[in-house]
N, C-alpha and C positions, 0 to 999 in steps of 0.2 A: 518535276521538282517544283515545290511550292515557292512562294515569294520569300518565306522565312529562310528556306534552305539556300535559295539563290543569294540572299543577302549575306548569309554566313560564308558562302564561298567567295563572295566579293571582298569581305573583310579579311579572310585568310589570305587571299591573293594580294590584297593591298599591303598586309603586314609582311609577307614574304618579299615583295618588291622593295619595301622600305628597309628591311633587314639587309638585303643584298646591296642596295645603294649605300646604306650606312657603313656596311663592312668595306665597300670600296673606298669610301672617303676616310675611313679609319685606318686603313692598311699602311699608309705612309708613316703615321705615328707609331703603329705597332712595330713596323720595320726599324724605326729609329730606336725604340726601346730595346728590341732584340739585338741590334748591332751594338748598343751601348753595353751589353752584357757578354759580348763574345770575346774569345781569345783571338790572337792574330791568325792562327791557322784556319779559322772558320769564317773569316771575313769575305773571301772571294770564291767560296766553293760553289760548284754548280752540280745539281740544282741548289738553290739558295737554302740555307739552314735558318728556319724561323725560330726554333727553340734551341738555344745553345746546349751543347752536351754538359758543359760546366758553366754555371753562372758566375761571371767575373764581377762580383759586386765591388771589388776593389777599384774598378774603373771610375767609380763616382768620386771617392776621395782624391784619386789622381787627377780627375777632371778639374777639381777645384784649384789645383796647382798648375793645371794646363795653361790657364791665363790668370791674371790677377782677378779672380772671379768676384770676390766680395767688393773690391774697389769698383769694378765695372757695374756690379749689381747696385751699389749705392748711387752711382751716377745715373743709372737708368731709372731707378725709383724716384730720385729727385726730379728729373726732368718730367717723367710721366705724371708724377704727383702734382707738380706745379701747373702743368698744362691742363690736367683734369680739374683742379680747383679753378683755374682761369675760365674754362668754358662754363663751368657751373655758376660762376659769378656773372659773366657777361651775357651769355646767350639767352637765359630766361628774361633778363631785363629788356633786351631788344625785342624778343618774341612777344613779350606781354604788351609792349607799346604798339607793336604792329597789329596785334590781334584784338586788344580790348580797349585801347584808348583812341577815340576818334580825333585825328588830327590831319591837317591838309596834306602833308607829304608822306603819309603812311604807305599808300598804294605805289607811288613811284619808287620809294625806298625799297619796298619788298620786291618790286620788279627788278631793281638793280641787284638785290641780294641773289635772286634766282640767276641772273645773268653771270654774276661772279661765281656762283656754284658750278656753272657749266664750263668755266675756263679751266683748262688743264694746268697742273702745277708748273709744267715746263714753261708756260707762257710768262708767268710772273716771277720765275726763279731768279733770273738775272737782275731785274730791277730791284727786287727785295734784297739780294745779296749786296748790290751796290749801296743801297740805303743803310744796311747794317754795317758795311765796311766804313762808311763815312761817320757812323756813330761810334766806331771803334769796338764793335761787339764781335767781330769775326775772331775766332779763337776762344770764344767763351760759349757757355750753354745758353745765354740769354735769347739768341734767335730761335731756340728750340721750344721755348715755352711762353715768351712775352707776347707774340702775336695772338695767342689764344685769349688774352685779356680784351682783344678787340672784336671777339666773336668769330664764329665759324659758320659760313652760309648754310650748310646742310643742317647743322644743329638748330640754327635759328628757324629754318623752315619747319623742321620736325616739331619743335616746341610751339611754334605759332599754330600749327594744325591742332595740336593738343589743346591749347588755350581756347581756340575757337569752338571746340566741342563742349566747353563747360557752360552751364546755364547762366544766363545774364542776371537771373533773379538773386544770385549770390552777392554780386557787387551792388545791386540796387538796394538790397536789404542792409548791407553794410554802410552804404552812403547815407541811408536814412538814419542809421544809428550814429552817424557823425564820423565814420572812419575815413582817414585820408587815403589817397590813392596808393601811397607807399605801404600803408598798413594793410590794405586790401591785398596787395601783391604779396606781402611777406607772410601774413598770418592766414590768409584764406586760399589764394590761388597757388602759391608755391607748394604748400603741402599736398594739394590735390594733384599736382603734376609730378609726384614722386616717381611713378613708373617711367615717365619720359626722361626725368633727370637721371635716373640710374642707367637708362639706355644710352644717353649721350656720354655719361661718365664712362661706361664700359667701352664705347666706341673710341673715345679719346685716349683712354688708358692703353687699350690694345694698340692703337695707332702709334702712340709715342713709344710704347714698350718694344714694338717690332720695327721701328723706323730705322732705316739704314742710310737713306740718302741725305736726310738732314744732318745727322752727326758727321757724315762723310764730307759734306760741304763746309760746315762751320767749325768743326773741332780739329785741331792740329796737335795738341798736346796729348800724349799717350795717357797721362794721368786722368784726363777728362773723358776718355772713351766710354761709350755705352757697351752693353754686352754684344750687340750685333756687330758694331764696328770693331770691337776688340777681337771677336772671333775671326772676322775676315782678315784683320791685320796680322794676327798670329799665323793663320794659314798661309798668307802670302810670304811671310818671312821664314817660317820654319817647316812648311809643308803640312800635309794632312795626317794626323793620327786619328783614324776614323772612330775608334772606340771612345777616345777622350772627347772628340767633337760631338758625337751623338749623345754621350752622357751629359755634356754641357748643355746641348740643345734641349734635352729632356728636362733639365732643371730650369731652363729658360721658359719652356712651354707650359709646364705644370701650373705655375701661378695664374696664367691666363685661363686655363681650363677650369681651375677651381673657382676663379672669380666669376666665370660665365655661369657655372652651375649654381653658385650662390644667388645670382641675380637673374636667373633664367626666367622665372615667372614674371617679374617686373619688366624684363626685357621684351618679352612677347606682348605683354599688355601695352608697353609703351609704343611699340611698332604698330599694333593693331589700332589703338585709339587715336594715333596720329594720322590716320587715313592712308597709311602706306601698306598695301597688301602684298 
């Protein structure tokens, strides 16, 4: 077999392996969609039924009434949107100062940022809760988005790596033309790091959208619940109606899937150009 034929076999084998791995990771979502369309008598059959004999599309309208879906959706979108705006405001500013502006404390501050990034959330959870309780914010959604205005260590690290990869000649030319540091950041550097910004926006939105622990700790009023917390609370009180739960979860998951595919190209570029392989 020639080198061309061997290369073709390698490519075919690689694609087969990727398809198998992809199908393995996609199977839970497909099972969730399948269950959301089943009737009661097909839920626990063995062997499992992947394609329902009758598609129960009415499960989706029922799922909207299963929990106060639109109320919880509004709460979730508000928290995720505010947190995403917050990291897009704060993290590029900090990352730019660490990567492009020479000042005495930049390296120690970056080292502290890396150390904080390595701390698990459980270590800081109680002190942060006590602080928010003293501010009187426990029982509101403020603790779920306000901290993002003070930056997120991983996002700062990712953006710093991206900024460091940009040529210095861009700012030198701008300074010669009389541009201020803020103008260089806003009009030149920030547009160039659009892939990295979309990457951190996607990470933050997904994290806030699927967050369960944060709302569980800080929210006590049912009218403020997010989708994840509302689902669990309803299940605890009323038991599991699996078709309704799965239909609701499909509707919760779809926006994230759509969002990922919309920014997929920029997401991959942001990860690659930031030096994270």
